[in-house]
C-alpha positions as a printed Julia matrix, in Angstrom:
102×3 Matrix{Float64}:
  18.26  -37.76  -86.31
  19.49  -34.94  -84.29
  17.82  -34.3   -81.13
  15.96  -30.89  -80.48
  14.9   -28.83  -77.41
  11.25  -28.27  -77.33
  10.12  -25.18  -75.6
   7.74  -25.58  -72.48
   5.34  -23.54  -70.59
   4.64  -24.66  -66.9
   2.71  -23.92  -63.84
   3.83  -25.85  -60.78
   7.53  -26.2   -59.93
   9.28  -28.31  -57.26
  12.84  -29.32  -58.33
  11.43  -29.49  -61.95
   8.05  -28.29  -63.64
   5.34  -30.6   -62.27
   2.61  -29.35  -64.65
   3.94  -28.42  -68.2
   2.79  -28.08  -71.76
   4.94  -28.85  -74.87
   3.63  -27.68  -78.26
   5.2   -29.33  -81.21
   3.68  -29.28  -84.77
   0.04  -29.75  -84.5
   0.35  -31.59  -81.02
  -0.19  -30.19  -77.6
   1.07  -32.5   -74.76
   0.28  -32.01  -71.11
   2.76  -33.41  -68.51
   1.17  -33.69  -65.13
   3.03  -34.84  -61.88
   0.36  -34.22  -59.37
   0.92  -33.84  -55.72
  -0.05  -36.93  -53.83
  -1.52  -36.02  -50.35
  -1.01  -39.7   -49.11
   2.72  -39.8   -50.02
   2.95  -35.94  -49.05
   5.18  -35.48  -52.16
   4.84  -35.18  -55.94
   4.3   -38.19  -58.13
   7.43  -39.72  -59.49
   5.79  -39.93  -62.89
   4.14  -37.45  -65.37
   0.78  -38.52  -66.73
   0.98  -37.45  -70.53
  -2.19  -36.13  -72.11
  -2.85  -35.33  -75.69
  -4.79  -31.84  -75.52
  -7.1   -30.47  -78.15
  -5.26  -27.3   -79.76
  -7.75  -24.83  -78.19
  -7.64  -26.37  -74.68
  -4.69  -24.26  -73.48
  -6.08  -20.91  -74.83
  -9.34  -21.62  -73.13
  -7.88  -22.5   -69.81
  -6.1   -19.14  -69.43
  -3.9   -19.19  -66.37
  -5.89  -21.9   -64.36
  -4.49  -25.16  -65.55
  -5.99  -27.21  -62.65
  -8.48  -29.0   -64.79
  -6.66  -28.95  -68.09
  -6.06  -32.78  -68.21
  -9.91  -33.16  -68.11
 -10.15  -32.04  -71.63
  -7.3   -34.32  -72.92
  -6.67  -37.88  -73.77
  -4.31  -39.84  -71.53
  -1.5   -41.33  -73.54
   0.43  -43.02  -70.81
   2.97  -42.23  -68.07
   6.55  -41.45  -67.95
   9.05  -41.28  -65.02
   9.97  -37.64  -64.06
  13.54  -38.73  -64.04
  13.31  -39.78  -67.77
  12.58  -36.28  -68.91
  15.55  -34.32  -69.88
  15.35  -30.56  -69.1
  17.61  -27.65  -70.08
  20.02  -26.36  -67.6
  17.51  -24.04  -65.99
  14.79  -26.75  -65.79
  12.33  -23.95  -66.94
  12.58  -23.43  -70.63
  12.73  -26.74  -72.67
  12.88  -30.51  -72.73
  14.7   -32.72  -75.2
  12.33  -34.21  -77.76
  13.66  -37.83  -77.28
  12.28  -37.64  -73.69
   8.72  -37.65  -75.03
   8.97  -38.83  -78.6
   7.03  -42.01  -78.15
   4.06  -39.8   -77.21
   4.45  -37.65  -80.28
   4.14  -40.66  -82.8
   0.83  -41.98  -81.1
C-alpha cells in the first residue's frame, strides 16, 4: 500500500506544529504536544485524540480546549511523525496509521 500525505491544520509551532488536526475520511484526529512549564519546553510526545466531527467547527480559532471534547487514543513521539518539507502542510499517513484503525 502506497503511503500518502494527509493535509494538516495547526496552531502552535515550535520546530514543528505542536497542536495540529488531521482529517481523513470520517476521522478527525488532534495531536497535541503541550508546553511543559516544569521542563520549560514542549513535550516530546503528542497526545492523540479522536475528535467528534463538529468539534473543530465549534472551536473556531481557539483550540486551547479542543482536546477536552475528544477521546484520548494514546501517545506518539513527535520525532516519529513525518512532516512534509515545510513541516506545515502535511504528515505521512504511516506516522499515525495505528490511530486511524482504532
